[in-house]
N, C-alpha and C positions, 0 to 999 in steps of 0.2 A: 822797433822790431831789434831785437841784438841780433849780435853774429850768428850766436848757438841756434838762435832760431830760422837764420835764413840758411846756414848750414844743415838743419833737421829737413827744413821744408825740402833743399837741393838732393838730399838725400831720398826721401819720401817720392820725389818724382824721378830718380833715376832708378830706383828699385818697382814701380811701377810702369814704367816705360820696358825694361828687360823682360817683364813678364808678359806685357805684349807684345814682342816678338818673337814670333811662330817658325821656323825652316818652314822652308818648301817642301811640299809632301811628294809632288814627282818634280824631281829638278834635271831629268832630262825627259820630256814625253817623245821627242825625236825619236832618241832609243826603243822605245816600244813599239814605234811604228815601224823602223828600221825591219827588226827583229823578228815581226809576224809575216811584215813583207816579204824578207829575203827566205824563209820556212815557207812560204805561200810561192815563190816563181819555183824555186825549187821541185816542188811538188809539180809545178806545172812543168818541170820537162827544163824550165831555164838555167840555163849558163852564166854564174852570174857573178862579178868580184864585187865587194865595197872597198872602196878608195877612200885612204886619209889625204885631205888635201889640203890640212890648216901647217900652218909653218912650227915647227920642233925648235927645241933651245937645243943649243950644242956646246956644251962645258969645254970645249975643247977654242971650239971660235969666242964661246962667253956671248952671245947673240944667237936671234930668231930665226934659224934658215929655213925659208921658206920650201916646200914639198917639191919633189919630183916632177909634179902633173901642173899644168896651167891652168891659171885665174877662172874661172868657171866651169871647172871639170866637176861633172855631178858624181853624186855620191854611190852611185853600181854602177856599172856598166858590164856588158856581156851580150850576151843572143837570147833570140826566141827559140823555142823550140824549131820553126823552121831554120833557123840559122840567120835570120834578122839583127840583125845589132840592135839592141837597146841600150837603152842611161837613160836613169833613173836618178830625180834630185827627192830624197825624203824632206819631208818639213810637216813638224807638229800642226795640229789642228789650227792652234792661235795664230802660227806663222806661215800659213800655205801665202799667202801673197808675198810674202817677201823675201823674192827671189830679185837679185841682183842684177845687172846688165846682162855680167858677162856671162851668167846662166842662163838667163834667157836666150841671148843668143846662139850659145852653144848646144842649147837644145834645139832650137829652131832651125839652126843650119843640119843638122843630124835630119830632123822632121822631114825637111827641106831633101834627101838626099835617103827616103823613103826609108826610116830605121822608126821602132820605135822609143820615143822620147817624150818623158812625162816627168812633172811634179808629182809627187805621192806626199799626201798628209794624212790616207786611210788605207786601210786593209781593203774594205767593198769597194770603197771610189777606186781603188788600182784595179781590180778585179773584173770591176766593170767598165771601165776604161776599157783594159786588156780586151774582154771581148766583143766589144763593140768596135774599137779598130779590127782585131782580127777579120771581123764579121766583113767591114767592109774592105778591107786590102785582100780579100779571096774575089772580093766583085771590080771595084774600080778603085784603084790604088792614089788616085789623085782626092777621091772622098776621105779616105783614110787621112793622107795628109793633112785634108781639109779640118776634119774632126781633132785630129791632135794640134795642131796649130792654135786653133780654136777652146782648149784648155788652157793653153800658156797662160800664167797668171798675165793681166793686163800689166802696160809698161808704168812705169814711173813716173809722173806728171810732176814736173820740179814745181815749185811753188814760190818762185820767184818773182819781181814785181818788175813789170817790161813798164816800160818809161819810152812814150811816145815826143822827140822832141821839139820835133817841127810837123 
């Protein structure tokens, strides 16, 4: 095989590889969930604000600076139509169990204080969970708290290997 043949074969493989690569059709699936849910929350009478917690690049400092909120703070906060605190972490369907330990701890703390706190991955799921929680809250607040705690994604299990030395 000559150098020319090798270069020709290489260029053909590179052309084939570029044809195979497709761009993502939905680059930000979480954005669609947030948009639909925030509109629905507004129509239900919630007073909600979206919170940007990500780090922002500062040209003056020449580096990323952390946002003004603590780690684990959810994507939206506000109150229900009856004035009860509301904290929502939005996730796309594929990433619904991808909640950090800080986020889980924050939501759990708020739930235990009587707030409506939830991980939302779908508009229908959010409405169903809100109506069920609201129904329980009127009857028995402890059952409402237990219901929301049960909805939190499970804690991450460490995959480390444990050794018994003795």
